[in-house]
C-alpha positions in Angstrom: 17.1 27.2 -13.9 17.5 29.4 -10.8 13.7 29.2 -10.2 13.4 25.4 -10.6 12.3 23.6 -7.5 15.1 21.8 -5.6 15.0 19.7 -2.5 18.5 20.7 -1.3 20.6 23.8 -1.8 23.7 23.3 -3.9 25.7 24.5 -6.9 24.0 26.4 -9.6 22.9 24.7 -12.8 25.3 25.3 -15.7 22.6 26.2 -18.2 24.7 25.7 -21.4 25.8 22.3 -20.2 22.3 21.4 -19.2 21.2 22.2 -22.8 24.0 20.1 -24.3 23.1 17.2 -22.1 19.4 17.4 -22.9 20.2 17.7 -26.6 22.3 14.5 -26.4 19.4 12.8 -24.5 16.9 13.7 -27.3 19.5 12.8 -29.9 19.9 9.3 -28.5 16.1 8.7 -28.5 15.6 10.2 -32.0 18.8 9.5 -33.9 20.4 6.4 -32.3 17.1 4.6 -31.5 14.9 5.9 -34.2 12.0 6.9 -32.0 9.6 9.6 -33.0 10.2 12.5 -30.5 7.6 15.1 -29.9 9.1 18.1 -28.1 6.9 20.3 -26.0 7.5 24.0 -26.4 9.6 25.5 -23.6 7.7 27.8 -21.3 9.9 30.3 -19.5 7.2 30.9 -16.9 7.3 27.2 -15.8 10.9 26.5 -14.8 10.3 22.8 -14.2 8.6 22.1 -17.5 11.5 20.0 -18.8 10.4 17.3 -16.4 7.5 16.1 -18.5 7.2 12.7 -16.8 5.5 14.2 -13.8 2.4 15.6 -15.7 1.2 12.4 -17.5 1.0 8.7 -17.0 0.5 6.8 -20.3 -0.3 3.1 -20.5 -1.5 1.5 -23.7 -4.2 3.8 -25.2 -4.9 5.8 -22.1 -3.2 8.9 -20.8 -3.8 10.2 -17.3 -3.0 13.9 -16.9 -1.8 14.3 -13.3 -2.2 17.0 -10.7 1.4 17.7 -9.7 2.1 18.0 -6.0 3.9 21.3 -6.4 1.2 24.0 -7.2 3.8 25.9 -9.3 3.8 23.0 -11.8 0.1 22.5 -12.4 0.0 24.7 -15.6 2.5 22.3 -17.2 -0.3 19.9 -17.8 -1.9 22.2 -20.5 1.0 21.7 -23.0 1.1 17.9 -22.4 -2.7 17.7 -22.9 -2.4 19.3 -26.4 0.3 16.8 -27.5 -1.5 13.7 -26.1 -4.7 14.8 -27.8 -2.9 15.0 -31.1 -2.0 11.3 -30.6 -5.6 10.4 -30.2 -5.1 8.8 -26.8 -8.0 8.4 -24.3 -7.4 11.4 -22.0 -8.3 11.3 -18.4 -7.9 14.5 -16.3 -7.3 14.5 -12.6 -9.7 17.2 -11.4 -10.1 16.3 -7.8 -8.5 19.1 -5.8 -7.7 16.8 -2.9 -5.5 14.6 -5.2 -1.9 15.0 -6.1 0.2 12.8 -8.3 3.6 13.2 -9.9 4.6 10.7 -12.7 8.0 10.4 -11.0 6.2 8.4 -8.3 4.6 5.9 -10.7 6.5 2.8 -11.6 4.8 0.6 -14.2 6.4 -2.9 -14.4 4.5 -4.1 -17.4 2.3 -6.2 -15.0 1.2 -3.7 -12.4 1.7 -0.2 -11.0 3.6 0.8 -7.8 2.8 4.4 -6.7 5.1 6.2 -4.2 3.3 8.1 -1.5 5.7 11.1 -1.2 5.8 14.8 -0.6 4.3 15.1 -4.1 1.9 12.2 -4.4 -1.0 11.3 -2.0 -3.4 8.5 -1.5 -6.2 10.1 -3.5 -3.9 10.6 -6.5 -3.0 6.8 -6.3 -6.7 6.0 -6.1 -7.5 7.9 -9.3 -4.7 6.2 -11.1 -6.1 2.8 -10.0 -9.5 3.9 -11.3 -8.0 5.0 -14.6 -6.0 1.8 -15.2 -8.4 -0.8 -14.0 -6.8 -3.7 -15.8 -3.7 -3.5 -13.5 -3.1 -4.0 -9.8 -2.0 -0.7 -8.1 0.0 -0.8 -4.9 1.2 2.1 -2.8 4.7 2.4 -1.4 5.7 5.0 1.3 8.6 7.1 0.1 10.9 8.7 2.7 14.1 10.7 2.3 13.6 11.0 -1.5 11.6 13.2 -3.8 9.9 10.4 -5.8 9.7 6.6 -5.9 11.7 6.6 -9.1 14.5 8.7 -7.4 15.9 5.4 -6.4 14.4 2.7 -8.7 13.1 2.0 -12.2 12.7 -0.8 -14.6 16.0 -2.0 -16.2 14.4 -4.9 -18.2 11.1 -6.7 -18.7 11.2 -8.3 -15.2 14.1 -6.4 -13.7 13.9 -3.6 -11.1 17.0 -1.4 -10.7 17.2 -0.3 -7.1 19.6 1.9 -5.1 21.5 0.6 -2.1 20.3 3.1 0.5 18.2 1.9 3.4 15.2 3.9 2.2 15.5 2.3 -1.3 15.9 -1.2 0.0 12.9 -0.7 2.4 10.7 0.4 -0.5 11.8 -2.6 -2.6 10.8 -4.9 0.3 7.4 -3.2 0.4 7.0 -3.7 -3.4 8.0 -7.4 -3.1 5.5 -7.9 -0.3 2.7 -6.2 -2.2 3.2 -8.1 -5.5 2.1 -11.6 -6.5 4.9 -11.6 -9.0 8.6 -12.2 -8.3 10.8 -9.6 -9.9 14.6 -9.9 -10.5 16.5 -7.0 -8.9 19.7 -5.1 -10.0 21.1 -3.3 -7.0 23.4 -0.4 -7.8 25.5 1.5 -5.2 24.1 4.9 -6.0 20.4 5.7 -5.6 20.4 8.3 -8.4 21.9 5.8 -10.9 19.0 3.4 -10.3 16.9 5.7 -12.4 17.4 4.4 -15.9 15.3 4.1 -19.1 14.6 0.6 -20.5 13.2 0.3 -24.0 12.3 -2.8 -26.0 12.7 -1.7 -29.6 12.0 -4.3 -32.3 15.0 -3.5 -34.4 17.4 -3.0 -31.5 16.2 -5.4 -28.7 16.8 -4.6 -25.1 18.1 -1.0 -24.7 19.1 0.7 -21.5 19.9 4.3 -21.0 21.9 4.7 -17.8 23.9 7.3 -15.9 27.4 7.9 -17.3 30.5 6.2 -15.8 32.1 9.6 -15.0 29.1 10.4 -12.8 28.6 7.0 -11.1 31.6 4.7 -11.9 30.6 1.9 -9.5 27.0 1.8 -10.6 28.0 1.9 -14.3 30.0 -1.3 -13.7 26.9 -3.0 -12.5 25.0 -2.1 -15.6 27.8 -3.4 -17.7 27.0 -6.9 -16.4 23.7 -6.8 -18.5 25.2 -8.5 -21.5 21.9 -8.8 -23.4 21.2 -5.1 -23.4 22.4 -2.3 -25.7 23.8 0.0 -23.0 23.9 3.8 -23.6 25.5 6.0 -21.0 23.8 9.4 -20.6 25.2 12.3 -18.5 22.7 14.2 -16.3 25.0 16.3 -14.1 23.0 19.5 -14.4 19.4 18.6 -14.2 20.2 16.4 -11.2 21.0 19.6 -9.3 17.3 20.4 -9.5 16.1 16.9 -8.7 16.0 15.6 -12.3 16.5 12.0 -13.3 16.8 10.3 -16.7 13.1 9.2 -16.7 11.9 12.7 -15.8 12.6 14.2 -19.2 10.4 12.0 -21.4 7.1 10.1 -21.5 7.4 6.9 -23.5 4.4 6.0 -25.5 4.1 2.7 -27.3 2.1 3.6 -30.3 2.5 3.4 -34.0 3.2 6.8 -35.6 0.1 8.4 -37.2 1.6 11.9 -37.6 
């Protein structure tokens, strides 16, 4: 964890605590929610490999393997490719050396894609994503003062965008609203980091939302508690946040009946 990329210097990651938090995260997905969880093998030579979201964008039966913006992360794609091939998805590889794309910059709303243009994702990467998922509109959103688009927003329900309160987050939301033909509801939380949450629609459970724990972001947790139709599951992410990790970073959700 000392070698992981981080945008700001700060306290060291407590590795044992990071492991416990990650095991709880996986346990919620597998045990509490009954999802099939495929764990990629850890690679000690790739210190950011826990953040699997950045190396693949999966929608319906197609998986786009990205070209991460940080050169040190590009080998992470190989392990993801093997797993996605085992699921018989249509694999598209981003081979253009002028393109960069991190999955953390890709927000899929169920209707369309928003792609953050950030330090890690460029216009060419967004164009390849648009070419890959031709059935959906793709709009680009400038990202300033944050690592990724989803550093301050995510989907919190079928038509609901969770968004942070910072000026940068609100400006990005305004851009998304201007770009879209559809009107989304918004859930504004005081803390940008807390706006990154995981929404799932599970047939046996209904609307499920994994969100940051009250001990981390008490005011934001109170906002999520207003979502009376959701099963709310607080998840602590104190350690991976130190190396720019959010809740969505550590999984790629694939809507597919199990064939394994």
